[in-house]
All heavy atoms as a GROMACS GRO file, in nm:
protein
  598
    1ASN      N    1  -0.082   0.294   1.196
    1ASN     CA    2  -0.191   0.378   1.240
    1ASN      C    3  -0.222   0.488   1.141
    1ASN      O    4  -0.338   0.532   1.139
    1ASN     CB    5  -0.151   0.439   1.378
    1ASN     CG    6  -0.190   0.345   1.492
    1ASN    OD1    7  -0.266   0.253   1.477
    1ASN    ND2    8  -0.142   0.378   1.608
    2ASP      N    9  -0.126   0.538   1.072
    2ASP     CA   10  -0.149   0.644   0.972
    2ASP      C   11  -0.251   0.600   0.872
    2ASP      O   12  -0.343   0.674   0.835
    2ASP     CB   13  -0.023   0.690   0.905
    2ASP     CG   14   0.072   0.768   0.994
    2ASP    OD1   15   0.026   0.815   1.096
    2ASP    OD2   16   0.190   0.779   0.957
    3VAL      N   17  -0.239   0.478   0.818
    3VAL     CA   18  -0.331   0.428   0.719
    3VAL      C   19  -0.469   0.407   0.778
    3VAL      O   20  -0.570   0.447   0.716
    3VAL     CB   21  -0.281   0.294   0.651
    3VAL    CG1   22  -0.381   0.238   0.560
    3VAL    CG2   23  -0.147   0.319   0.581
    4LYS      N   24  -0.474   0.348   0.898
    4LYS     CA   25  -0.603   0.330   0.965
    4LYS      C   26  -0.676   0.463   0.989
    4LYS      O   27  -0.797   0.477   0.968
    4LYS     CB   28  -0.590   0.253   1.096
    4LYS     CG   29  -0.556   0.109   1.075
    4LYS     CD   30  -0.540   0.035   1.209
    4LYS     CE   31  -0.509  -0.108   1.183
    4LYS     NZ   32  -0.492  -0.182   1.308
    5ASN      N   33  -0.599   0.565   1.031
    5ASN     CA   34  -0.653   0.698   1.054
    5ASN      C   35  -0.707   0.758   0.923
    5ASN      O   36  -0.812   0.819   0.923
    5ASN     CB   37  -0.554   0.791   1.117
    5ASN     CG   38  -0.518   0.753   1.260
    5ASN    OD1   39  -0.598   0.684   1.326
    5ASN    ND2   40  -0.406   0.797   1.306
    6LEU      N   41  -0.636   0.743   0.818
    6LEU     CA   42  -0.674   0.794   0.688
    6LEU      C   43  -0.801   0.721   0.637
    6LEU      O   44  -0.897   0.786   0.590
    6LEU     CB   45  -0.564   0.774   0.582
    6LEU     CG   46  -0.599   0.823   0.440
    6LEU    CD1   47  -0.626   0.971   0.442
    6LEU    CD2   48  -0.483   0.794   0.347
    7VAL      N   49  -0.808   0.591   0.656
    7VAL     CA   50  -0.930   0.515   0.615
    7VAL      C   51  -1.050   0.560   0.697
    7VAL      O   52  -1.159   0.583   0.645
    7VAL     CB   53  -0.906   0.365   0.626
    7VAL    CG1   54  -1.039   0.286   0.624
    7VAL    CG2   55  -0.806   0.317   0.525
    8GLN      N   56  -1.032   0.574   0.828
    8GLN     CA   57  -1.141   0.625   0.916
    8GLN      C   58  -1.188   0.766   0.870
    8GLN      O   59  -1.307   0.790   0.862
    8GLN     CB   60  -1.096   0.630   1.060
    8GLN     CG   61  -1.211   0.659   1.155
    8GLN     CD   62  -1.318   0.552   1.152
    8GLN    OE1   63  -1.297   0.434   1.130
    8GLN    NE2   64  -1.445   0.598   1.166
    9PHE      N   65  -1.093   0.855   0.845
    9PHE     CA   66  -1.131   0.988   0.796
    9PHE      C   67  -1.209   0.980   0.663
    9PHE      O   68  -1.309   1.050   0.649
    9PHE     CB   69  -1.004   1.073   0.780
    9PHE     CG   70  -1.031   1.207   0.717
    9PHE    CD1   71  -1.082   1.309   0.793
    9PHE    CD2   72  -1.006   1.228   0.582
    9PHE    CE1   73  -1.106   1.436   0.737
    9PHE    CE2   74  -1.030   1.351   0.526
    9PHE     CZ   75  -1.084   1.455   0.601
   10ALA      N   76  -1.163   0.897   0.572
   10ALA     CA   77  -1.231   0.886   0.442
   10ALA      C   78  -1.372   0.835   0.459
   10ALA      O   79  -1.468   0.884   0.400
   10ALA     CB   80  -1.152   0.792   0.350
   11LYS      N   81  -1.390   0.731   0.547
   11LYS     CA   82  -1.521   0.676   0.570
   11LYS      C   83  -1.614   0.775   0.635
   11LYS      O   84  -1.732   0.786   0.596
   11LYS     CB   85  -1.513   0.549   0.656
   11LYS     CG   86  -1.453   0.432   0.579
   11LYS     CD   87  -1.459   0.299   0.652
   11LYS     CE   88  -1.426   0.299   0.796
   11LYS     NZ   89  -1.415   0.162   0.851
   12GLU      N   90  -1.566   0.853   0.728
   12GLU     CA   91  -1.648   0.954   0.797
   12GLU      C   92  -1.681   1.072   0.702
   12GLU      O   93  -1.793   1.126   0.711
   12GLU     CB   94  -1.575   1.007   0.921
   12GLU     CG   95  -1.564   0.909   1.034
   12GLU     CD   96  -1.474   0.952   1.145
   12GLU    OE1   97  -1.417   1.068   1.136
   12GLU    OE2   98  -1.458   0.877   1.241
   13SER      N   99  -1.595   1.103   0.614
   13SER     CA  100  -1.610   1.214   0.520
   13SER      C  101  -1.692   1.179   0.400
   13SER      O  102  -1.773   1.264   0.350
   13SER     CB  103  -1.476   1.272   0.479
   13SER     OG  104  -1.403   1.311   0.587
   14PHE      N  105  -1.674   1.058   0.343
   14PHE     CA  106  -1.731   1.028   0.216
   14PHE      C  107  -1.813   0.897   0.215
   14PHE      O  108  -1.878   0.867   0.114
   14PHE     CB  109  -1.618   1.008   0.109
   14PHE     CG  110  -1.526   1.126   0.106
   14PHE    CD1  111  -1.394   1.118   0.153
   14PHE    CD2  112  -1.565   1.248   0.052
   14PHE    CE1  113  -1.310   1.228   0.146
   14PHE    CE2  114  -1.482   1.357   0.047
   14PHE     CZ  115  -1.353   1.348   0.095
   15GLY      N  116  -1.814   0.823   0.321
   15GLY     CA  117  -1.887   0.698   0.324
   15GLY      C  118  -1.798   0.582   0.298
   15GLY      O  119  -1.676   0.596   0.298
   16PRO      N  120  -1.852   0.463   0.274
   16PRO     CA  121  -1.771   0.344   0.255
   16PRO      C  122  -1.673   0.358   0.137
   16PRO      O  123  -1.708   0.417   0.038
   16PRO     CB  124  -1.870   0.233   0.231
   16PRO     CG  125  -2.004   0.288   0.268
   16PRO     CD  126  -1.995   0.435   0.261
   17VAL      N  127  -1.556   0.301   0.154
   17VAL     CA  128  -1.460   0.298   0.046
   17VAL      C  129  -1.492   0.181  -0.044
   17VAL      O  130  -1.491   0.068  -0.001
   17VAL     CB  131  -1.312   0.289   0.100
   17VAL    CG1  132  -1.219   0.279  -0.015
   17VAL    CG2  133  -1.284   0.404   0.191
   18GLU      N  134  -1.524   0.212  -0.163
   18GLU     CA  135  -1.566   0.107  -0.259
   18GLU      C  136  -1.446   0.056  -0.346
   18GLU      O  137  -1.445  -0.059  -0.385
   18GLU     CB  138  -1.675   0.157  -0.357
   18GLU     CG  139  -1.807   0.173  -0.289
   18GLU     CD  140  -1.871   0.041  -0.249
   18GLU    OE1  141  -1.842  -0.065  -0.316
   18GLU    OE2  142  -1.938   0.035  -0.147
   19HIS      N  143  -1.352   0.143  -0.373
   19HIS     CA  144  -1.242   0.106  -0.462
   19HIS      C  145  -1.112   0.166  -0.402
   19HIS      O  146  -1.110   0.277  -0.354
   19HIS     CB  147  -1.261   0.159  -0.606
   19HIS     CG  148  -1.392   0.125  -0.661
   19HIS    ND1  149  -1.426   0.002  -0.706
   19HIS    CD2  150  -1.501   0.203  -0.678
   19HIS    CE1  151  -1.549   0.002  -0.751
   19HIS    NE2  152  -1.598   0.121  -0.734
   20VAL      N  153  -1.007   0.090  -0.410
   20VAL     CA  154  -0.874   0.140  -0.370
   20VAL      C  155  -0.772   0.100  -0.475
   20VAL      O  156  -0.773  -0.012  -0.527
   20VAL     CB  157  -0.836   0.096  -0.227
   20VAL    CG1  158  -0.825  -0.056  -0.224
   20VAL    CG2  159  -0.712   0.160  -0.184
   21ILE      N  160  -0.687   0.191  -0.504
   21ILE     CA  161  -0.571   0.164  -0.588
   21ILE      C  162  -0.447   0.191  -0.501
   21ILE      O  163  -0.422   0.304  -0.461
   21ILE     CB  164  -0.565   0.250  -0.714
   21ILE    CG1  165  -0.691   0.224  -0.802
   21ILE    CG2  166  -0.438   0.225  -0.793
   21ILE    CD1  167  -0.702   0.317  -0.918
   22ALA      N  168  -0.378   0.087  -0.466
   22ALA     CA  169  -0.263   0.101  -0.378
   22ALA      C  170  -0.135   0.103  -0.465
   22ALA      O  171  -0.104   0.002  -0.523
   22ALA     CB  172  -0.256  -0.016  -0.277
   23CYS      N  173  -0.069   0.212  -0.461
   23CYS     CA  174   0.052   0.228  -0.542
   23CYS      C  175   0.157   0.306  -0.464
   23CYS      O  176   0.157   0.427  -0.464
   23CYS     CB  177   0.020   0.302  -0.675
   23CYS     SG  178   0.166   0.323  -0.777
   24ALA      N  179   0.238   0.234  -0.391
   24ALA     CA  180   0.347   0.298  -0.320
   24ALA      C  181   0.479   0.242  -0.381
   24ALA      O  182   0.489   0.128  -0.407
   24ALA     CB  183   0.340   0.260  -0.170
   25GLY      N  184   0.572   0.334  -0.400
   25GLY     CA  185   0.694   0.282  -0.458
   25GLY      C  186   0.807   0.372  -0.454
   25GLY      O  187   0.791   0.497  -0.452
   26THR      N  188   0.923   0.313  -0.460
   26THR     CA  189   1.052   0.387  -0.473
   26THR      C  190   1.146   0.294  -0.543
   26THR      O  191   1.130   0.169  -0.542
   26THR     CB  192   1.104   0.432  -0.334
   26THR    OG1  193   1.216   0.512  -0.358
   26THR    CG2  194   1.139   0.312  -0.247
   27ALA      N  195   1.249   0.346  -0.602
   27ALA     CA  196   1.344   0.267  -0.674
   27ALA      C  197   1.481   0.285  -0.612
   27ALA      O  198   1.516   0.398  -0.566
   27ALA     CB  199   1.352   0.305  -0.819
   28LEU      N  200   1.555   0.179  -0.602
   28LEU     CA  201   1.693   0.187  -0.555
   28LEU      C  202   1.777   0.226  -0.678
   28LEU      O  203   1.757   0.181  -0.786
   28LEU     CB  204   1.739   0.053  -0.501
   28LEU     CG  205   1.668   0.001  -0.376
   28LEU    CD1  206   1.716  -0.134  -0.341
   28LEU    CD2  207   1.693   0.099  -0.262
   29THR      N  208   1.875   0.310  -0.652
   29THR     CA  209   1.963   0.352  -0.761
   29THR      C  210   2.106   0.309  -0.729
   29THR      O  211   2.138   0.268  -0.619
   29THR     CB  212   1.959   0.508  -0.777
   29THR    OG1  213   2.002   0.567  -0.654
   29THR    CG2  214   1.822   0.556  -0.815
   30GLY      N  215   2.190   0.316  -0.827
   30GLY     CA  216   2.332   0.277  -0.812
   30GLY      C  217   2.351   0.127  -0.839
   30GLY      O  218   2.259   0.055  -0.870
   31ARG      N  219   2.470   0.088  -0.815
   31ARG     CA  220   2.504  -0.053  -0.841
   31ARG      C  221   2.451  -0.140  -0.733
   31ARG      O  222   2.453  -0.108  -0.614
   31ARG     CB  223   2.658  -0.065  -0.848
   31ARG     CG  224   2.717   0.000  -0.968
   31ARG     CD  225   2.862  -0.020  -0.971
   31ARG     NE  226   2.913   0.037  -1.094
   31ARG     CZ  227   3.034   0.024  -1.136
   31ARG    NH1  228   3.121  -0.045  -1.064
   31ARG    NH2  229   3.073   0.077  -1.248
   32PHE      N  230   2.407  -0.258  -0.775
   32PHE     CA  231   2.356  -0.357  -0.683
   32PHE      C  232   2.458  -0.389  -0.571
   32PHE      O  233   2.428  -0.394  -0.453
   32PHE     CB  234   2.317  -0.488  -0.751
   32PHE     CG  235   2.255  -0.587  -0.665
   32PHE    CD1  236   2.121  -0.589  -0.637
   32PHE    CD2  237   2.338  -0.685  -0.608
   32PHE    CE1  238   2.065  -0.686  -0.553
   32PHE    CE2  239   2.282  -0.784  -0.522
   32PHE     CZ  240   2.145  -0.781  -0.497
   33SER      N  241   2.583  -0.404  -0.612
   33SER     CA  242   2.688  -0.440  -0.519
   33SER      C  243   2.714  -0.334  -0.413
   33SER      O  244   2.777  -0.360  -0.311
   33SER     CB  245   2.819  -0.471  -0.596
   33SER     OG  246   2.863  -0.357  -0.664
   34GLU      N  247   2.667  -0.209  -0.439
   34GLU     CA  248   2.689  -0.102  -0.345
   34GLU      C  249   2.567  -0.080  -0.250
   34GLU      O  250   2.573   0.006  -0.159
   34GLU     CB  251   2.716   0.027  -0.419
   34GLU     CG  252   2.848   0.019  -0.503
   34GLU     CD  253   2.867   0.138  -0.593
   34GLU    OE1  254   2.771   0.217  -0.606
   34GLU    OE2  255   2.976   0.149  -0.650
   35ARG      N  256   2.460  -0.155  -0.270
   35ARG     CA  257   2.344  -0.146  -0.184
   35ARG      C  258   2.356  -0.241  -0.068
   35ARG      O  259   2.403  -0.352  -0.080
   35ARG     CB  260   2.217  -0.179  -0.261
   35ARG     CG  261   2.191  -0.088  -0.380
   35ARG     CD  262   2.066  -0.134  -0.450
   35ARG     NE  263   2.068  -0.078  -0.589
   35ARG     CZ  264   2.012  -0.141  -0.690
   35ARG    NH1  265   1.952  -0.258  -0.675
   35ARG    NH2  266   2.022  -0.090  -0.809
   36SER      N  267   2.303  -0.199   0.046
   36SER     CA  268   2.305  -0.282   0.162
   36SER      C  269   2.173  -0.357   0.173
   36SER      O  270   2.076  -0.324   0.107
   36SER     CB  271   2.324  -0.198   0.291
   36SER     OG  272   2.206  -0.115   0.309
   37MET      N  273   2.175  -0.458   0.259
   37MET     CA  274   2.047  -0.532   0.286
   37MET      C  275   1.946  -0.439   0.343
   37MET      O  276   1.827  -0.446   0.318
   37MET     CB  277   2.074  -0.649   0.383
   37MET     CG  278   2.145  -0.769   0.314
   37MET     SD  279   2.050  -0.835   0.175
   37MET     CE  280   1.909  -0.904   0.261
   38GLU      N  281   1.995  -0.343   0.424
   38GLU     CA  282   1.902  -0.245   0.486
   38GLU      C  283   1.833  -0.162   0.373
   38GLU      O  284   1.713  -0.126   0.387
   38GLU     CB  285   1.974  -0.157   0.585
   38GLU     CG  286   1.881  -0.058   0.657
   38GLU     CD  287   1.774  -0.120   0.740
   38GLU    OE1  288   1.784  -0.240   0.777
   38GLU    OE2  289   1.671  -0.053   0.765
   39ASP      N  290   1.908  -0.124   0.270
   39ASP     CA  291   1.849  -0.051   0.156
   39ASP      C  292   1.735  -0.137   0.096
   39ASP      O  293   1.625  -0.082   0.065
   39ASP     CB  294   1.950  -0.025   0.048
   39ASP     CG  295   2.056   0.073   0.090
   39ASP    OD1  296   2.031   0.158   0.178
   39ASP    OD2  297   2.167   0.069   0.032
   40HIS      N  298   1.755  -0.265   0.078
   40HIS     CA  299   1.654  -0.353   0.020
   40HIS      C  300   1.535  -0.367   0.112
   40HIS      O  301   1.422  -0.373   0.070
   40HIS     CB  302   1.714  -0.485  -0.017
   40HIS     CG  303   1.815  -0.479  -0.129
   40HIS    ND1  304   1.776  -0.457  -0.260
   40HIS    CD2  305   1.950  -0.482  -0.129
   40HIS    CE1  306   1.882  -0.454  -0.336
   40HIS    NE2  307   1.991  -0.470  -0.258
   41ARG      N  308   1.562  -0.381   0.244
   41ARG     CA  309   1.453  -0.392   0.343
   41ARG      C  310   1.363  -0.268   0.339
   41ARG      O  311   1.241  -0.275   0.339
   41ARG     CB  312   1.506  -0.412   0.477
   41ARG     CG  313   1.551  -0.552   0.509
   41ARG     CD  314   1.581  -0.577   0.656
   41ARG     NE  315   1.639  -0.707   0.670
   41ARG     CZ  316   1.768  -0.734   0.665
   41ARG    NH1  317   1.856  -0.637   0.650
   41ARG    NH2  318   1.814  -0.860   0.675
   42LYS      N  319   1.426  -0.149   0.334
   42LYS     CA  320   1.348  -0.025   0.329
   42LYS      C  321   1.262  -0.016   0.205
   42LYS      O  322   1.150   0.026   0.208
   42LYS     CB  323   1.440   0.095   0.339
   42LYS     CG  324   1.498   0.118   0.478
   42LYS     CD  325   1.589   0.239   0.478
   42LYS     CE  326   1.651   0.259   0.615
   42LYS     NZ  327   1.744   0.372   0.619
   43SER      N  328   1.321  -0.065   0.092
   43SER     CA  329   1.251  -0.064  -0.035
   43SER      C  330   1.131  -0.159  -0.030
   43SER      O  331   1.013  -0.122  -0.069
   43SER     CB  332   1.341  -0.102  -0.150
   43SER     OG  333   1.276  -0.108  -0.269
   44MET      N  334   1.147  -0.275   0.023
   44MET     CA  335   1.037  -0.372   0.039
   44MET      C  336   0.933  -0.319   0.139
   44MET      O  337   0.815  -0.340   0.115
   44MET     CB  338   1.094  -0.510   0.088
   44MET     CG  339   1.167  -0.585  -0.018
   44MET     SD  340   1.065  -0.624  -0.164
   44MET     CE  341   0.945  -0.738  -0.089
   45ASP      N  342   0.976  -0.255   0.244
   45ASP     CA  343   0.880  -0.199   0.341
   45ASP      C  344   0.784  -0.100   0.270
   45ASP      O  345   0.665  -0.104   0.296
   45ASP     CB  346   0.949  -0.128   0.456
   45ASP     CG  347   0.998  -0.223   0.562
   45ASP    OD1  348   0.954  -0.341   0.563
   45ASP    OD2  349   1.080  -0.177   0.648
   46LEU      N  350   0.835  -0.018   0.185
   46LEU     CA  351   0.755   0.076   0.115
   46LEU      C  352   0.680   0.012   0.000
   46LEU      O  353   0.556   0.022  -0.011
   46LEU     CB  354   0.838   0.196   0.066
   46LEU     CG  355   0.757   0.302  -0.011
   46LEU    CD1  356   0.652   0.368   0.080
   46LEU    CD2  357   0.849   0.405  -0.069
   47ASN      N  358   0.750  -0.052  -0.088
   47ASN     CA  359   0.694  -0.107  -0.216
   47ASN      C  360   0.589  -0.215  -0.191
   47ASN      O  361   0.489  -0.221  -0.261
   47ASN     CB  362   0.805  -0.153  -0.309
   47ASN     CG  363   0.894  -0.042  -0.358
   47ASN    OD1  364   0.854   0.072  -0.359
   47ASN    ND2  365   1.012  -0.075  -0.393
   48TYR      N  366   0.616  -0.302  -0.102
   48TYR     CA  367   0.530  -0.422  -0.079
   48TYR      C  368   0.441  -0.399   0.044
   48TYR      O  369   0.317  -0.400   0.034
   48TYR     CB  370   0.613  -0.548  -0.066
   48TYR     CG  371   0.530  -0.671  -0.038
   48TYR    CD1  372   0.444  -0.726  -0.138
   48TYR    CD2  373   0.530  -0.735   0.080
   48TYR    CE1  374   0.367  -0.835  -0.116
   48TYR    CE2  375   0.456  -0.843   0.106
   48TYR     CZ  376   0.375  -0.896   0.009
   48TYR     OH  377   0.299  -1.007   0.036
   49PHE      N  378   0.500  -0.379   0.157
   49PHE     CA  379   0.424  -0.375   0.279
   49PHE      C  380   0.341  -0.244   0.290
   49PHE      O  381   0.238  -0.243   0.350
   49PHE     CB  382   0.511  -0.393   0.402
   49PHE     CG  383   0.574  -0.528   0.414
   49PHE    CD1  384   0.704  -0.550   0.386
   49PHE    CD2  385   0.491  -0.635   0.444
   49PHE    CE1  386   0.759  -0.678   0.391
   49PHE    CE2  387   0.541  -0.764   0.451
   49PHE     CZ  388   0.675  -0.785   0.427
   50GLY      N  389   0.384  -0.139   0.224
   50GLY     CA  390   0.305  -0.014   0.222
   50GLY      C  391   0.169  -0.039   0.158
   50GLY      O  392   0.065   0.008   0.212
   51ALA      N  393   0.169  -0.114   0.050
   51ALA     CA  394   0.039  -0.144  -0.016
   51ALA      C  395  -0.044  -0.240   0.067
   51ALA      O  396  -0.166  -0.226   0.078
   51ALA     CB  397   0.067  -0.210  -0.154
   52LEU      N  398   0.021  -0.336   0.138
   52LEU     CA  399  -0.053  -0.427   0.222
   52LEU      C  400  -0.123  -0.357   0.339
   52LEU      O  401  -0.229  -0.395   0.385
   52LEU     CB  402   0.035  -0.535   0.278
   52LEU     CG  403   0.081  -0.642   0.180
   52LEU    CD1  404   0.159  -0.754   0.249
   52LEU    CD2  405  -0.039  -0.706   0.106
   53HIS      N  406  -0.059  -0.250   0.389
   53HIS     CA  407  -0.134  -0.173   0.497
   53HIS      C  408  -0.264  -0.120   0.451
   53HIS      O  409  -0.363  -0.130   0.525
   53HIS     CB  410  -0.043  -0.053   0.539
   53HIS     CG  411   0.073  -0.094   0.628
   53HIS    ND1  412   0.059  -0.142   0.755
   53HIS    CD2  413   0.207  -0.091   0.604
   53HIS    CE1  414   0.175  -0.167   0.807
   53HIS    NE2  415   0.271  -0.140   0.717
   54ALA      N  416  -0.273  -0.074   0.328
   54ALA     CA  417  -0.400  -0.026   0.272
   54ALA      C  418  -0.497  -0.143   0.261
   54ALA      O  419  -0.618  -0.132   0.296
   54ALA     CB  420  -0.377   0.039   0.138
   55VAL      N  421  -0.451  -0.258   0.211
   55VAL     CA  422  -0.544  -0.370   0.192
   55VAL      C  423  -0.599  -0.418   0.330
   55VAL      O  424  -0.720  -0.432   0.345
   55VAL     CB  425  -0.466  -0.489   0.126
   55VAL    CG1  426  -0.552  -0.617   0.127
   55VAL    CG2  427  -0.429  -0.451  -0.016
   56TYR      N  428  -0.511  -0.431   0.430
   56TYR     CA  429  -0.558  -0.480   0.556
   56TYR      C  430  -0.648  -0.376   0.627
   56TYR      O  431  -0.738  -0.414   0.702
   56TYR     CB  432  -0.440  -0.509   0.649
   56TYR     CG  433  -0.386  -0.646   0.632
   56TYR    CD1  434  -0.269  -0.668   0.558
   56TYR    CD2  435  -0.450  -0.757   0.684
   56TYR    CE1  436  -0.219  -0.795   0.539
   56TYR    CE2  437  -0.402  -0.887   0.667
   56TYR     CZ  438  -0.283  -0.903   0.594
   56TYR     OH  439  -0.234  -1.028   0.569
   57ALA      N  440  -0.632  -0.247   0.600
   57ALA     CA  441  -0.720  -0.147   0.658
   57ALA      C  442  -0.857  -0.144   0.591
   57ALA      O  443  -0.957  -0.114   0.656
   57ALA     CB  444  -0.654  -0.007   0.649
   58LEU      N  445  -0.864  -0.180   0.468
   58LEU     CA  446  -0.992  -0.170   0.398
   58LEU      C  447  -1.067  -0.299   0.375
   58LEU      O  448  -1.192  -0.303   0.361
   58LEU     CB  449  -0.965  -0.110   0.255
   58LEU     CG  450  -0.921   0.040   0.261
   58LEU    CD1  451  -0.851   0.078   0.130
   58LEU    CD2  452  -1.035   0.129   0.293
   59LEU      N  453  -0.998  -0.410   0.372
   59LEU     CA  454  -1.058  -0.536   0.338
   59LEU      C  455  -1.172  -0.584   0.431
   59LEU      O  456  -1.274  -0.628   0.381
   59LEU     CB  457  -0.947  -0.644   0.331
   59LEU     CG  458  -0.990  -0.777   0.266
   59LEU    CD1  459  -1.039  -0.757   0.124
   59LEU    CD2  460  -0.867  -0.873   0.267
   60PRO      N  461  -1.159  -0.568   0.565
   60PRO     CA  462  -1.269  -0.617   0.650
   60PRO      C  463  -1.402  -0.552   0.616
   60PRO      O  464  -1.509  -0.618   0.609
   60PRO     CB  465  -1.222  -0.573   0.790
   60PRO     CG  466  -1.072  -0.577   0.778
   60PRO     CD  467  -1.046  -0.522   0.644
   61ASP      N  468  -1.408  -0.420   0.591
   61ASP     CA  469  -1.531  -0.352   0.556
   61ASP      C  470  -1.583  -0.401   0.420
   61ASP      O  471  -1.706  -0.422   0.399
   61ASP     CB  472  -1.514  -0.202   0.549
   61ASP     CG  473  -1.512  -0.136   0.687
   61ASP    OD1  474  -1.549  -0.205   0.784
   61ASP    OD2  475  -1.477  -0.019   0.696
   62MET      N  476  -1.492  -0.421   0.326
   62MET     CA  477  -1.534  -0.467   0.196
   62MET      C  478  -1.596  -0.608   0.200
   62MET      O  479  -1.695  -0.637   0.137
   62MET     CB  480  -1.418  -0.462   0.095
   62MET     CG  481  -1.374  -0.325   0.058
   62MET     SD  482  -1.238  -0.332  -0.057
   62MET     CE  483  -1.228  -0.161  -0.106
   63ILE      N  484  -1.531  -0.695   0.280
   63ILE     CA  485  -1.585  -0.829   0.297
   63ILE      C  486  -1.720  -0.828   0.365
   63ILE      O  487  -1.813  -0.896   0.320
   63ILE     CB  488  -1.484  -0.913   0.378
   63ILE    CG1  489  -1.359  -0.945   0.294
   63ILE    CG2  490  -1.551  -1.044   0.422
   63ILE    CD1  491  -1.248  -1.011   0.368
   64SER      N  492  -1.739  -0.745   0.471
   64SER     CA  493  -1.863  -0.740   0.538
   64SER      C  494  -1.978  -0.686   0.451
   64SER      O  495  -2.090  -0.729   0.460
   64SER     CB  496  -1.854  -0.664   0.671
   64SER     OG  497  -1.832  -0.526   0.648
   65ARG      N  498  -1.943  -0.594   0.360
   65ARG     CA  499  -2.040  -0.538   0.267
   65ARG      C  500  -2.054  -0.624   0.142
   65ARG      O  501  -2.150  -0.599   0.065
   65ARG     CB  502  -1.999  -0.394   0.225
   65ARG     CG  503  -2.008  -0.291   0.332
   65ARG     CD  504  -1.989  -0.150   0.274
   65ARG     NE  505  -1.905  -0.141   0.160
   65ARG     CZ  506  -1.773  -0.117   0.162
   65ARG    NH1  507  -1.714  -0.103   0.279
   65ARG    NH2  508  -1.701  -0.107   0.053
   66ARG      N  509  -1.963  -0.715   0.124
   66ARG     CA  510  -1.958  -0.797   0.002
   66ARG      C  511  -1.957  -0.710  -0.122
   66ARG      O  512  -2.023  -0.737  -0.224
   66ARG     CB  513  -2.081  -0.894   0.001
   66ARG     CG  514  -2.077  -0.991   0.115
   66ARG     CD  515  -2.193  -1.086   0.108
   66ARG     NE  516  -2.182  -1.161  -0.017
   66ARG     CZ  517  -2.187  -1.294  -0.027
   66ARG    NH1  518  -2.203  -1.365   0.080
   66ARG    NH2  519  -2.182  -1.348  -0.144
   67SER      N  520  -1.876  -0.607  -0.110
   67SER     CA  521  -1.866  -0.505  -0.218
   67SER      C  522  -1.730  -0.434  -0.208
   67SER      O  523  -1.679  -0.411  -0.100
   67SER     CB  524  -1.975  -0.405  -0.206
   67SER     OG  525  -1.964  -0.303  -0.303
   68GLY      N  526  -1.673  -0.403  -0.323
   68GLY     CA  527  -1.549  -0.327  -0.329
   68GLY      C  528  -1.448  -0.394  -0.415
   68GLY      O  529  -1.460  -0.514  -0.453
   69SER      N  530  -1.343  -0.318  -0.449
   69SER     CA  531  -1.236  -0.373  -0.530
   69SER      C  532  -1.106  -0.312  -0.486
   69SER      O  533  -1.101  -0.197  -0.445
   69SER     CB  534  -1.261  -0.350  -0.682
   69SER     OG  535  -1.265  -0.212  -0.710
   70ILE      N  536  -1.005  -0.390  -0.499
   70ILE     CA  537  -0.867  -0.347  -0.467
   70ILE      C  538  -0.776  -0.376  -0.584
   70ILE      O  539  -0.778  -0.484  -0.637
   70ILE     CB  540  -0.816  -0.426  -0.342
   70ILE    CG1  541  -0.901  -0.390  -0.222
   70ILE    CG2  542  -0.667  -0.391  -0.316
   70ILE    CD1  543  -0.868  -0.475  -0.100
   71CYS      N  544  -0.697  -0.274  -0.618
   71CYS     CA  545  -0.604  -0.287  -0.732
   71CYS      C  546  -0.465  -0.255  -0.677
   71CYS      O  547  -0.442  -0.144  -0.626
   71CYS     CB  548  -0.641  -0.195  -0.846
   71CYS     SG  549  -0.529  -0.202  -0.982
   72LEU      N  550  -0.373  -0.346  -0.687
   72LEU     CA  551  -0.234  -0.323  -0.642
   72LEU      C  552  -0.150  -0.292  -0.770
   72LEU      O  553  -0.152  -0.371  -0.863
   72LEU     CB  554  -0.174  -0.439  -0.567
   72LEU     CG  555  -0.254  -0.482  -0.440
   72LEU    CD1  556  -0.195  -0.606  -0.380
   72LEU    CD2  557  -0.252  -0.369  -0.339
   73VAL      N  558  -0.079  -0.184  -0.765
   73VAL     CA  559  -0.002  -0.137  -0.879
   73VAL      C  560   0.143  -0.130  -0.845
   73VAL      O  561   0.175  -0.087  -0.733
   73VAL     CB  562  -0.057  -0.005  -0.930
   73VAL    CG1  563   0.023   0.046  -1.048
   73VAL    CG2  564  -0.204  -0.012  -0.960
   74SER      N  565   0.227  -0.167  -0.937
   74SER     CA  566   0.370  -0.149  -0.916
   74SER      C  567   0.434  -0.101  -1.050
   74SER      O  568   0.367  -0.098  -1.150
   74SER     CB  569   0.434  -0.282  -0.876
   74SER     OG  570   0.573  -0.267  -0.851
   75SER      N  571   0.560  -0.070  -1.043
   75SER     CA  572   0.631  -0.030  -1.162
   75SER      C  573   0.758  -0.116  -1.175
   75SER      O  574   0.802  -0.176  -1.077
   75SER     CB  575   0.664   0.115  -1.161
   75SER     OG  576   0.768   0.138  -1.063
   76GLY      N  577   0.812  -0.113  -1.292
   76GLY     CA  578   0.932  -0.187  -1.314
   76GLY      C  579   1.051  -0.130  -1.226
   76GLY      O  580   1.137  -0.204  -1.181
   77ALA      N  581   1.040  -0.006  -1.197
   77ALA     CA  582   1.141   0.059  -1.113
   77ALA      C  583   1.140   0.005  -0.973
   77ALA      O  584   1.246   0.003  -0.901
   77ALA     CB  585   1.122   0.214  -1.112
   78ALA      N  586   1.024  -0.041  -0.926
   78ALA     CA  587   1.012  -0.094  -0.791
   78ALA      C  588   1.077  -0.229  -0.778
   78ALA      O  589   1.103  -0.278  -0.671
   78ALA     CB  590   0.867  -0.101  -0.748
   79LEU      N  591   1.098  -0.295  -0.892
   79LEU     CA  592   1.159  -0.429  -0.887
   79LEU      C  593   1.310  -0.414  -0.882
   79LEU      O  594   1.391  -0.478  -0.850
   79LEU     CB  595   1.116  -0.511  -1.009
   79LEU     CG  596   0.974  -0.527  -1.026
   79LEU    CD1  597   0.938  -0.593  -1.153
   79LEU    CD2  598   0.908  -0.602  -0.908
   0.00000   0.00000   0.00000
């Protein structure tokens, strides 16, 4: 809902969203053997699914307008 609310606010304030750069990320630190599956799940929730929330919130309007672009960005640290 936070992303949908932000998108709605942006559309009401500035008009249609034409371009989005989705870049959410965090890196896990420490030894792999010391990380839990929950650590990896939280990382994937932010790094991957966080960006998808933006795409799903914006894509329907872009498709209906037949206009817009989406760029998904990551870093090596997110891997």
